[in-house]
PATI-118257 format. One line per 10 residues: number of its first residue (from 1); their letters; for each residue x, y, z of C-alpha. Coordinates in nm, 2 decimals. Each point is the difference from the previous one (the first is absolute). Layout:
# residues N
NUM	A	X,Y,Z; ...;
END
This chain:
# residues 538
1	XXXXXXXXXX	1.51,-1.93,-1.52; -0.14,0.07,0.34; 0.21,0.21,0.24; -0.16,0.08,0.34; 0.25,0.21,0.19; -0.19,0.21,0.26; 0.03,-0.21,0.31; 0.00,0.30,0.24; -0.25,-0.02,0.28; -0.16,-0.32,-0.13;
11	XXXXXXXXXX	0.19,-0.25,-0.21; -0.11,-0.20,-0.30; -0.03,-0.38,0.06; 0.09,-0.22,-0.30; -0.15,-0.34,-0.08; 0.01,-0.25,-0.29; -0.21,0.21,-0.24; 0.02,0.35,0.13; 0.02,0.24,0.29; -0.24,0.17,0.24;
21	XXXXXXXXXX	0.02,0.29,0.24; -0.24,0.12,0.28; -0.30,-0.15,0.16; -0.38,-0.03,-0.05; -0.30,-0.13,0.19; -0.26,-0.22,-0.16; -0.28,0.05,0.24; 0.19,-0.04,0.33; 0.26,-0.23,-0.13; 0.35,0.16,-0.03;
31	XXXXXXXXXX	0.18,-0.08,-0.32; 0.37,0.08,-0.03; 0.32,-0.17,-0.13; -0.08,-0.35,-0.11; -0.37,0.02,0.07; -0.04,0.32,-0.21; 0.21,-0.15,-0.28; -0.20,-0.32,0.01; -0.34,0.17,-0.01; 0.10,0.21,-0.30;
41	XXXXXXXXXX	0.15,-0.29,-0.19; -0.30,-0.22,0.06; -0.23,0.28,-0.11; 0.20,0.05,-0.33; -0.02,-0.38,-0.07; -0.37,0.00,0.07; -0.06,0.32,-0.22; -0.15,0.17,0.31; 0.27,0.26,0.07; -0.23,0.31,-0.03;
51	XXXXXXXXXX	-0.25,-0.16,0.25; 0.28,-0.06,0.25; 0.15,0.35,-0.03; -0.34,0.16,0.07; -0.02,-0.20,0.32; 0.36,0.08,0.12; 0.03,0.28,0.25; 0.35,0.13,0.05; 0.32,0.13,-0.15; 0.18,-0.23,-0.24;
61	XXXXXXXXXX	0.15,-0.06,-0.35; 0.10,-0.31,-0.19; 0.18,-0.10,-0.32; -0.08,-0.36,-0.09; 0.09,-0.18,-0.33; -0.19,-0.31,-0.10; 0.09,-0.16,-0.33; 0.05,0.30,-0.23; -0.22,0.24,0.19; 0.15,0.25,0.24;
71	XXXXXXXXXX	-0.26,0.15,0.25; 0.07,0.34,0.15; -0.24,0.05,0.29; -0.05,0.31,0.22; -0.26,0.05,0.27; -0.29,0.25,0.00; 0.23,0.29,0.08; 0.32,-0.10,-0.19; 0.18,-0.02,0.34; 0.31,-0.14,-0.17;
81	XXXXXXXXXX	0.03,0.12,-0.36; 0.10,-0.21,-0.30; 0.13,0.12,-0.33; 0.05,-0.18,-0.33; 0.13,0.04,-0.36; -0.03,-0.29,-0.22; 0.12,-0.30,0.20; 0.20,0.22,0.24; -0.15,0.04,0.35; 0.11,0.19,0.31;
91	XXXXXXXXXX	-0.14,0.16,0.32; 0.21,0.31,-0.04; -0.10,0.19,-0.32; 0.34,0.16,-0.06; 0.17,-0.34,0.01; -0.15,-0.08,-0.34; 0.19,0.29,-0.15; 0.32,-0.21,0.03; -0.13,-0.27,-0.24; -0.22,0.17,-0.26;
101	XXXXXXXXXX	0.04,0.30,-0.23; -0.20,0.29,0.15; -0.12,0.35,-0.06; -0.23,0.23,0.18; -0.37,-0.01,-0.10; -0.08,0.36,-0.08; -0.37,0.00,0.10; 0.07,-0.19,0.32; 0.27,0.25,0.09; -0.26,0.28,-0.03;
111	XXXXXXXXXX	-0.24,-0.20,0.21; 0.26,-0.03,0.28; 0.08,0.37,-0.03; -0.37,0.09,0.05; -0.12,-0.28,0.23; 0.31,-0.13,0.19; -0.08,-0.36,-0.08; -0.12,-0.20,-0.29; -0.34,-0.18,-0.05; -0.07,-0.33,-0.15;
121	XXXXXXXXXX	0.28,-0.24,-0.11; 0.22,0.29,-0.12; 0.36,0.07,0.09; 0.23,0.28,-0.10; 0.19,-0.23,-0.24; -0.12,-0.13,-0.33; -0.04,-0.38,0.00; -0.02,-0.04,0.38; -0.33,-0.06,0.17; -0.12,-0.03,0.36;
131	XXXXXXXXXX	-0.26,-0.25,0.13; -0.30,0.20,0.10; -0.15,-0.03,0.35; -0.27,-0.26,0.01; 0.13,-0.18,-0.31; 0.24,-0.26,-0.12; 0.20,-0.05,-0.32; 0.08,-0.32,-0.18; 0.31,0.00,-0.22; 0.08,-0.26,-0.27;
141	XXXXXXXXXX	0.36,-0.09,0.08; 0.06,-0.11,-0.36; -0.08,0.32,-0.18; -0.06,0.27,0.27; -0.37,0.06,-0.09; -0.22,0.07,0.29; -0.36,0.04,0.12; -0.12,0.21,0.30; -0.30,-0.10,0.22; -0.18,0.23,0.24;
151	XXXXXXXXXX	-0.15,-0.19,0.29; -0.10,0.27,0.25; -0.10,0.36,0.05; -0.11,0.17,0.32; -0.35,0.07,-0.13; -0.27,-0.14,0.22; -0.38,0.02,-0.01; -0.13,0.26,0.24; -0.18,-0.13,0.31; -0.25,0.20,0.20;
161	XXXXXXXXXX	0.10,0.01,0.36; -0.07,0.23,0.29; 0.29,0.19,0.16; 0.00,-0.23,0.30; 0.01,-0.30,-0.23; 0.29,0.14,-0.20; 0.20,0.08,0.32; -0.06,-0.34,0.15; 0.09,-0.19,-0.31; 0.30,0.22,-0.07;
171	XXXXXXXXXX	0.14,-0.06,0.35; -0.06,-0.38,-0.03; 0.17,-0.02,-0.34; 0.29,0.24,0.09; 0.08,-0.19,0.32; -0.03,-0.34,-0.17; 0.24,0.12,-0.27; 0.24,0.13,0.26; -0.01,-0.33,0.17; 0.08,-0.17,-0.33;
181	XXXXXXXXXX	0.29,0.24,-0.05; 0.14,-0.10,0.34; -0.04,-0.36,-0.10; 0.25,0.06,-0.29; 0.26,0.13,0.25; 0.22,-0.17,0.26; -0.12,0.01,0.36; 0.08,0.34,0.16; 0.17,0.12,-0.32; 0.10,0.37,0.04;
191	XXXXXXXXXX	-0.22,0.24,-0.19; 0.09,0.34,-0.14; -0.27,0.26,-0.06; 0.07,0.31,-0.21; -0.23,0.22,0.21; -0.11,0.33,-0.15; -0.24,0.25,0.13; -0.28,-0.15,-0.21; -0.26,-0.26,0.06; 0.11,-0.32,-0.19;
201	XXXXXXXXXX	0.32,-0.06,0.18; -0.17,0.09,0.33; -0.26,-0.27,-0.07; 0.29,-0.25,-0.04; 0.14,0.10,0.33; -0.33,-0.03,0.17; -0.05,-0.35,-0.14; 0.35,-0.10,0.14; -0.11,0.13,0.34; -0.33,-0.18,-0.01;
211	XXXXXXXXXX	0.17,-0.33,-0.09; 0.23,0.04,0.29; 0.32,0.04,-0.21; 0.29,0.14,0.20; 0.29,-0.04,-0.23; -0.10,0.31,-0.21; 0.22,0.29,-0.10; -0.14,0.32,-0.16; 0.19,0.26,-0.19; -0.06,0.32,-0.19;
221	XXXXXXXXXX	0.20,0.27,-0.18; -0.02,0.35,-0.12; 0.04,0.35,0.15; 0.02,0.01,0.38; -0.28,0.26,0.01; -0.24,-0.20,-0.23; -0.35,-0.07,0.13; 0.05,-0.35,-0.15; 0.29,-0.07,0.23; -0.18,0.14,0.31;
231	XXXXXXXXXX	-0.31,-0.22,-0.06; 0.22,-0.31,-0.08; 0.18,0.04,0.33; -0.32,0.04,0.20; -0.16,-0.31,-0.16; 0.31,-0.22,0.08; 0.02,0.13,0.35; -0.37,-0.06,0.07; 0.03,-0.36,-0.13; 0.32,-0.06,0.19;
241	XXXXXXXXXX	0.22,-0.07,-0.30; 0.36,0.09,-0.07; 0.03,0.30,-0.23; 0.28,0.14,-0.20; 0.03,0.32,-0.19; 0.24,0.08,-0.29; 0.02,0.37,-0.08; 0.01,0.10,-0.37; 0.16,0.32,-0.12; 0.15,0.15,-0.31;
251	XXXXXXXXXX	0.34,-0.14,0.11; -0.14,-0.35,0.05; -0.15,0.00,-0.35; 0.31,0.14,-0.16; 0.21,-0.27,0.15; -0.25,-0.28,-0.08; -0.06,0.10,-0.36; 0.37,0.01,-0.08; 0.06,-0.34,0.17; 0.07,-0.34,-0.15;
261	XXXXXXXXXX	-0.31,-0.13,0.18; -0.23,0.24,-0.19; 0.15,-0.10,-0.34; -0.02,-0.37,0.07; -0.35,0.02,0.14; -0.13,0.18,-0.31; 0.13,-0.28,-0.22; -0.15,-0.26,0.24; -0.34,0.16,0.06; -0.10,0.18,-0.31;
271	XXXXXXXXXX	-0.06,-0.32,-0.19; -0.05,0.18,-0.33; -0.36,0.07,0.12; 0.00,0.28,0.27; 0.18,0.27,0.18; 0.22,-0.16,0.26; -0.18,0.08,0.33; 0.27,0.11,0.25; -0.18,0.22,0.25; 0.07,-0.22,0.30;
281	XXXXXXXXXX	0.34,-0.15,-0.12; 0.23,0.25,0.18; -0.18,-0.08,0.33; 0.02,-0.37,-0.06; 0.37,0.01,-0.08; 0.06,0.22,0.31; -0.20,-0.23,0.23; 0.18,-0.31,-0.14; 0.34,0.17,0.06; -0.10,0.07,0.36;
291	XXXXXXXXXX	-0.11,-0.36,0.06; -0.37,0.09,0.05; -0.09,-0.20,-0.31; 0.10,-0.37,0.02; -0.01,-0.25,-0.28; -0.29,-0.20,0.16; -0.24,0.29,0.00; -0.31,0.00,-0.22; -0.13,0.34,-0.11; -0.38,0.06,0.02;
301	XXXXXXXXXX	-0.09,0.33,-0.18; -0.35,0.13,-0.02; -0.02,0.01,-0.38; -0.26,0.10,-0.10; -0.32,-0.02,0.20; -0.11,0.35,-0.08; -0.06,-0.12,-0.36; -0.25,-0.25,0.12; -0.18,0.27,0.19; -0.05,0.23,-0.30;
311	XXXXXXXXXX	0.30,0.23,0.00; 0.04,-0.02,-0.38; -0.36,0.06,-0.10; 0.04,0.27,-0.27; -0.07,0.36,0.11; -0.21,0.05,-0.31; -0.24,-0.26,0.14; 0.01,0.12,0.36; -0.09,0.35,-0.13; -0.28,-0.14,-0.21;
321	XXXXXXXXXX	0.12,0.13,-0.33; 0.05,-0.33,-0.19; -0.33,-0.13,-0.13; 0.09,-0.23,-0.30; 0.18,-0.33,0.06; 0.12,-0.08,-0.35; 0.33,-0.17,-0.07; 0.15,0.32,-0.15; -0.09,0.19,0.32; 0.16,-0.28,0.21;
331	XXXXXXXXXX	0.33,0.01,-0.19; 0.02,0.38,0.00; -0.08,0.02,0.37; 0.28,-0.25,0.08; 0.24,0.21,-0.21; -0.11,0.33,0.15; 0.02,-0.12,0.36; 0.32,-0.20,-0.01; 0.22,0.10,-0.30; 0.10,0.34,0.15;
341	XXXXXXXXXX	0.37,-0.02,0.10; 0.11,0.17,-0.32; -0.25,0.15,-0.26; 0.00,-0.19,-0.33; -0.06,0.15,-0.34; -0.32,-0.08,-0.19; 0.16,-0.28,-0.21; 0.12,-0.21,0.29; -0.31,0.08,0.21; -0.22,-0.16,-0.27;
351	XXXXXXXXXX	0.24,-0.30,-0.04; -0.01,-0.08,0.38; -0.38,0.05,0.02; -0.03,-0.25,-0.28; 0.22,-0.24,0.20; -0.22,0.04,0.30; -0.30,-0.07,-0.22; 0.15,-0.33,-0.11; 0.07,-0.10,0.36; -0.37,0.06,0.08;
361	XXXXXXXXXX	-0.14,-0.18,-0.30; -0.23,-0.22,0.22; -0.17,0.31,0.14; -0.35,0.09,-0.14; -0.17,0.33,0.07; -0.22,-0.04,0.30; -0.06,0.10,0.36; 0.21,0.21,0.24; 0.09,-0.32,0.18; 0.13,-0.17,-0.31;
371	XXXXXXXXXX	0.19,0.32,-0.10; 0.18,0.02,0.34; 0.06,-0.37,0.01; 0.20,0.02,-0.32; 0.16,0.33,0.10; 0.13,-0.12,0.33; -0.04,-0.38,0.05; 0.13,-0.08,-0.34; 0.22,0.27,-0.15; 0.14,0.17,0.31;
381	XXXXXXXXXX	0.06,-0.32,0.20; 0.17,-0.18,-0.29; 0.20,0.31,-0.09; 0.10,0.22,0.30; -0.06,-0.24,0.29; 0.18,-0.29,-0.17; 0.26,0.17,-0.20; 0.09,0.29,0.23; -0.13,-0.05,0.36; 0.07,-0.37,0.03;
391	XXXXXXXXXX	0.32,0.04,-0.20; 0.11,0.24,0.28; 0.05,-0.32,0.21; 0.33,-0.03,-0.19; 0.13,0.26,0.26; -0.05,-0.24,0.28; 0.15,-0.28,-0.20; 0.31,0.22,-0.08; 0.08,0.00,0.37; -0.06,-0.37,0.03;
401	XXXXXXXXXX	-0.35,0.00,0.15; -0.31,-0.21,-0.07; -0.34,0.17,0.00; -0.38,-0.05,0.02; -0.30,0.20,-0.11; -0.29,-0.09,0.24; -0.23,0.28,-0.12; -0.01,-0.18,-0.34; -0.12,-0.33,0.13; -0.25,-0.12,-0.26;
411	XXXXXXXXXX	-0.29,-0.04,0.24; 0.05,0.34,0.16; 0.03,0.18,-0.34; -0.32,-0.18,-0.12; -0.21,0.15,0.28; 0.09,0.36,-0.09; -0.02,-0.05,-0.37; -0.35,-0.14,0.05; -0.11,0.33,0.16; -0.19,0.25,-0.22;
421	XXXXXXXXXX	0.23,0.27,-0.13; -0.22,0.28,0.12; 0.03,-0.12,0.36; 0.38,0.04,-0.03; 0.00,0.36,-0.12; 0.28,0.21,0.18; 0.10,-0.33,0.19; -0.23,0.09,0.29; -0.13,-0.35,0.04; 0.34,-0.17,0.00;
431	XXXXXXXXXX	0.15,0.26,0.24; -0.29,-0.04,0.23; 0.06,-0.38,0.00; 0.36,0.04,0.10; -0.08,0.25,0.27; -0.29,-0.18,0.16; 0.13,-0.36,-0.02; 0.37,0.07,0.07; 0.14,0.34,0.06; -0.24,0.11,0.28;
441	XXXXXXXXXX	0.03,-0.33,0.18; 0.38,0.02,-0.02; 0.00,0.36,0.11; 0.17,0.12,-0.32; -0.29,0.19,-0.16; 0.22,0.29,-0.12; -0.13,0.19,-0.30; 0.25,0.06,-0.27; 0.01,0.34,-0.17; -0.32,0.09,-0.19;
451	XXXXXXXXXX	0.00,0.29,-0.24; -0.29,0.23,-0.04; -0.05,-0.13,-0.35; -0.15,-0.32,0.14; -0.25,0.13,0.24; -0.37,-0.08,-0.04; -0.09,0.36,-0.08; 0.27,0.04,-0.27; -0.10,-0.34,-0.16; -0.36,0.13,-0.04;
461	XXXXXXXXXX	0.13,0.32,-0.17; 0.21,-0.21,-0.24; -0.32,-0.18,-0.12; -0.17,0.33,-0.08; 0.29,0.15,-0.19; 0.07,-0.10,-0.37; 0.27,-0.25,-0.05; 0.24,0.24,-0.16; -0.02,0.24,0.29; 0.09,-0.27,0.24;
471	XXXXXXXXXX	0.30,-0.09,-0.21; 0.11,0.36,-0.01; -0.04,0.02,0.38; 0.21,-0.31,0.05; 0.28,0.14,-0.22; -0.01,0.33,0.18; 0.02,-0.17,0.33; 0.30,-0.21,-0.12; 0.17,0.32,-0.12; -0.06,0.17,0.34;
481	XXXXXXXXXX	0.14,-0.29,0.18; 0.31,-0.01,-0.22; 0.06,0.38,0.07; -0.02,-0.05,0.37; 0.32,-0.21,-0.02; -0.15,-0.23,0.27; 0.26,-0.26,0.10; -0.07,-0.36,-0.12; -0.04,-0.24,0.29; 0.26,-0.23,-0.15;
491	XXXXXXXXXX	0.24,0.28,-0.09; -0.06,-0.06,-0.37; 0.02,0.37,-0.08; 0.33,-0.02,-0.18; 0.00,-0.37,-0.11; -0.14,0.08,-0.35; 0.26,0.26,-0.08; 0.28,-0.23,0.13; -0.12,-0.27,-0.24; -0.03,0.23,-0.29;
501	XXXXXXXXXX	0.36,0.11,0.06; 0.11,-0.37,-0.04; -0.18,-0.05,-0.34; 0.21,0.02,-0.31; -0.30,0.08,-0.22; -0.36,0.08,0.06; -0.11,0.08,-0.36; -0.33,-0.16,-0.10; -0.19,0.17,-0.28; -0.33,-0.15,0.11;
511	XXXXXXXXXX	0.01,0.18,0.33; -0.20,0.32,-0.02; 0.09,0.12,0.35; 0.25,-0.13,0.26; -0.12,0.01,0.37; 0.35,0.06,0.14; -0.12,0.02,0.36; -0.17,-0.34,-0.01; 0.23,-0.27,0.15; -0.17,-0.29,-0.19;
521	XXXXXXXXXX	0.05,0.19,-0.33; 0.37,0.03,0.08; 0.03,-0.36,0.09; -0.15,-0.11,-0.33; 0.25,0.22,-0.19; 0.29,-0.14,0.21; -0.10,-0.36,-0.05; -0.03,0.03,-0.37; 0.34,0.18,-0.01; 0.15,-0.29,0.20;
531	XXXXXXXX	-0.13,-0.25,-0.24; 0.14,0.19,-0.30; 0.34,0.03,0.17; -0.02,-0.38,0.04; 0.05,-0.02,-0.38; -0.36,-0.05,-0.09; -0.10,0.15,-0.34; -0.26,0.27,-0.04;
END
């Protein structure tokens, strides 16, 4: 049984043997609706589906049944998730709970509590799986057996280019991708940019200006005295775009977290695989109420260009303290750097590291480049980018909006993943590209806050100190910051405690230490509690 129920923002289109959603480009040819369905069906019949999917550049999903084979297809980022259990299929994970017996998977619950999202095909419920980004699943409709096929990862062979060549090619590919994106929209369709004080969303705004787009609205949210808000306003003003601000406060969060919208959204967006991302939802709901957001708008967020530029290169490598690139070091590094919301005990730590090992079974000990390729381009993109960051698009869908991710155009991404990792240390090269090719020319070259910990001098000192001393220094700095009681730019200060007060039980024997001040740790507890109260077994 196939039940595709999320038609918010972009609807599913049904045909004789299945349904499709979204769009893709094959070269410069736009495929959507009938043409997308036809291309996928033809590829299945010719046994060339994987080859086609590698060529397709866009955001799409499909469920197609031919004879007794049901194909569940997602794109390279899992833009529109699909879930299955036996012959039951849905695009909203929790919807499957209505048709099958279910209980919480203990290990996956601990993964959510420590990570905030799940990796691989896992979900929080035994017997329900998710189609992984860059893969498709074929289900036998007679007996429910299935096979999964990986067709893509973002690992590319490194190409030696000068800085000038990188900048020139990046601009060409970025603007070609932006032009393709515009080709998937209606003429003069209104655009909505969540404009922070950072660089990625600013790059999107600069591209809109360069392409002569006028029907553009920017918005931001947070505390009125936040540096993020001040920079966002300056950028929008310099580019001549409408700008709206929604103030966040303890009162706003109290009202939102106790609302029907928050409860409904968590069920809609968690999808049994991740913390529901609700950071911008109060602002979206407010702007919709005020009539600023209209149903024909398309949201263009800046997710997540900083990743391409090297923002997630592990600190242990930046500081020169990791010398061995074996699989066990890769799995442990992933665990140490990402599984930190709540501290797990030794038993569950070892279980999850073993799970990471199994997901990286194709990795062989090798070079720094291969190590980082699997750390970021494979594991991180398929896990956090797909299951958490791209899943956050459910927030726009919840208020009825379609969306695009131009910084994840295949051709643009390829340029930056072909750059040698060492050239991307501390994101200096990527930031320089944005400033030289766009920000300075658009007169929006405002520097975001930069702490002393990232200055060139301090970075050299880090390389001299032993690894454990750097770790101690980081923990001391985090403690000092927490003691300062510095206000969060999004007024998150009390959100974690509000969520904990709404939880009926937070007892998990596998948690060694609860980080009660961490909002994502609190969201994980809340979401699990929500599922349990939805009559799921434990």
